N, C-alpha and C positions, 0 to 999 in steps of 0.2 A: 504493500500500499504505500503510495507516494503521498507527500503533503498536498500535492495538486488535487488529490481525490477527496479532500476535505472542502467544506464549503467555506471555511474561513480563509481569507487572504493573509498570507504569512511571508515574512522576509527578515531583513536585517532589524536589529542586531540578532546574529546567528552564530553558531559554533558546531563543532563536531569533535568527538574524543572516543576512545576505546576504554571500556570499563566492564564491570561484571554486574549481572542482574540477579538478585536473590529470588525474585518472583518466578524466574524461569530455571531455578536450580543452580544458582551461581555460576552461570555459563557466561562466556565472553561475548559482549555486545558492542555494537557501534551506536553511541548516543548522539543524535542529531538534534539541535535545538533551533527554534524559530521563534519570532515574535510575532503576535497577532497585529495586523495592520488596521483593524477595525472595519468600518463600512463608510458608505456615502449615503447622506440623506438630503432631502430637499429643504431649501430655505423656508418653506412654508410647512415644514414638518409639525405634527401635532406635539404639544408639550410633553405628552406622555412618552412619545417616541424619542425626543431629545434627551430626556432624563433616564431612560431605560437602562437597567443593568441586567445581566443574566449569567447563570452558571449551567444552564441546560436549555434545550429547545423543546417546546411543546407545540406541535403543528396545529393542535386543536384548541389553543389558548384563545381567551377573548380578543386579545390584540390581533392576532393572525386572521380571526373571523372578521374583524373590523376592517382590516386591510383588504380582504377579498370583497367585502361589501362596497367599500368606497370606490374601488375601481371597477365595479360591476358595470357590464354594458347595458343594465337596466336603469342606470342612473341618467335621467333625462338631461338634467343640467349639465352634467359631465360630458355627455355626447354632444350637446349643442356647443359648449365651450371649445371642445376638441375639433368640431367641424369648422368653427370660426377661426382657430388658430391654423388649421390646415389651409383655409382659403388664403390667408395672408403669407404663408410660408410657400405657396405654390405660385411661382411666376407664370404670367401669361405667355404662352410659347408663340403667339401670332407675331410674325415679322412683316413689316411694311417697308419697302426699299432699304433692306439691311438693318432697320432699326426695330428693336423689340418693342412690343406694345406695353405701355406703362399703365394700363387701365386698372381701376380698382374692382375688388370683388363686391358683386351685388346679387340680391336675392331675386330670383326670376320664377316666374310660374308658366308652365307648359300645359295649355288646355287643349283637349281633344274635340273633334267635332261630335264624336259620340258623347252625349251628356250623361250617359250611364257610367262612363269611365271617369274617375275622379281625376282632378288635376294632379300633375306632379311638379315638384319643386327642385330648384337646382341653383347653385352658385355660379353665375355667370361673370362677365367682364363688362365694365362700362364703357370700353373701347369697342365693343363689338359692332359691326355694321352688316347689313344683309349680304349674304353670300361670302362672308369671310369665314375660314376655317381655322381651327387650332387655337381659338381664344380659350381662355380658362373655362372649364366645365367641370363641376364637382357635384355629383348627384346626391341627393338627399333621400335617405331612407327613413324608416320609422325610429321612434324613440329620440326625436329632436324637436324641441320647442321652437317653432317657426316665428312666433312673436319676439321671443328672446333673441333668436338669431337676427331678426330685422333690426332690432335695437343695436345689437353689437356692430353689425356691418355699417348702420347709419351714424354710429358714434353717439347714440342717445342712451346707452346703457348707464344707469346711475348706481347700480349695485344695491346691496341690501345693508351695507354698513361702510363707514369711512376707514374701518381698520382691515388690514390683510386677514384673510381667512386661513388660519393656520391649521389645517386639518388633513395634511397629506401623511399617508402611511407608507409611502415607497421607500424601500430600502435596496440598496444596490451594493454589490461586491466592491472593495476598494479598488479592485483591478479594473473596473470599468472604464472605457475611454470616454463615456458620456460627460457632457458639461452641463447640460440642462436636464431637469426632470421632464420625461416625456408626457407628463399629464398636465392639463391646464389648471390654472389656479387664479383666484380672484384677489386683486389688490385695489381697494377702492373701486373706482369704475372701470378698471382695466383688467383684461384677461391676458395672462402671460404664462411663461414656463419659468419655474423656480431654478435657481442655480444650485448645483449639487455641492454639498459641504462634507468635509471629511470628519468622521467621528473616531478619534485615534483610541488606541487601547495598548496596554503593556502586558498583557497575559502571555505567558511563556508556554510554548508547546514542545514537549520532547518525544522523540520517537526512539524506541529501543529496538535494534535489529540484530538478532543473533549472527555471530560471525560465521557460524556453520548453520545456515537456514535449513539445509536438508534434514538434519537431525533434530532441529528444533523449529519447526514450520509456523512460528508464531511471532507477531510484532506487537508492541506495546505502545500506545499513544497516551501521553500524559498531559493534561491541561492544568497549569497553575495560575490561580487568581480568578477574579471576577471580571467578566467583559464589561466594559463601560459604554455600551452600544447595543442596539436591538440585534437580534440574530440575523445574519446574513441570508440571503435567499439561497436555496439548495443549488449545487452545481449540476445536478442531474434532475430529470423528471422524476417526481415521487412515484413509488411502485403503484399506489392507488389509482393515480391519474393515468400511467401508463396502461394499467390492466383495464381500466374503463375505455380508454381510447382503443385498445385491441378489441373489446367487446363491440363497440360501435362499428369498427370496421368489418368485423365479421357478420354483424347484423345487416350492414349495407350490402355486403356481398351476397347474403342469402335473399335479400330483397330483390336484388338485380337478377336472380337466377329463377325466381318464382314465375 
């Protein structure tokens, strides 16, 4: 088992030496030491997340459940804010005489001649003209508040409070290359992405590896101290999710063969 197989980011200060291990019968082992590098959280992180410490990880804890609920695709406001941010991060691809269109995103409605078919909405471009292709086009599906989206695009959104809403439960490995939280957040009347901040830690990990691994095929991983940050996300898909995904794939295959 390598240190990379553990969900915690580790590194310097570190060290390595040869010693004996009484737990494995006083055999010779290589002792490798690493230091926990903590995690990264959003600048809009919930206060509970900022102050959290842990010695063990419970995937069914209240905090983990709140993290899942906060980022659920059933959260209409969240989906609306995300759609708004996507509109402003997506440049219009239309080119006129070698110059890229600088039109702003705008909410548009596409009505059908058949009145039994409900109108569909999309985010278009203020620079669009008849018969021009490749302007910004972002379709809008369910779970989006059209009135809220209209306010955001028109610059009329006033927010619900003058204070930033610090309720983000996003946690990332310290090794992530991300600079910003991928989830939308509200600060006064502005929707933005928060910068990621480091939560450092001084917990020491030690791994004891038998010199003769064939005669003693066991490895001991020791953690010393209390982590001064939330548990980092798993570096692999949890078994329960992987099993459920396999069940859904198997079910879909059966449906196609019926």
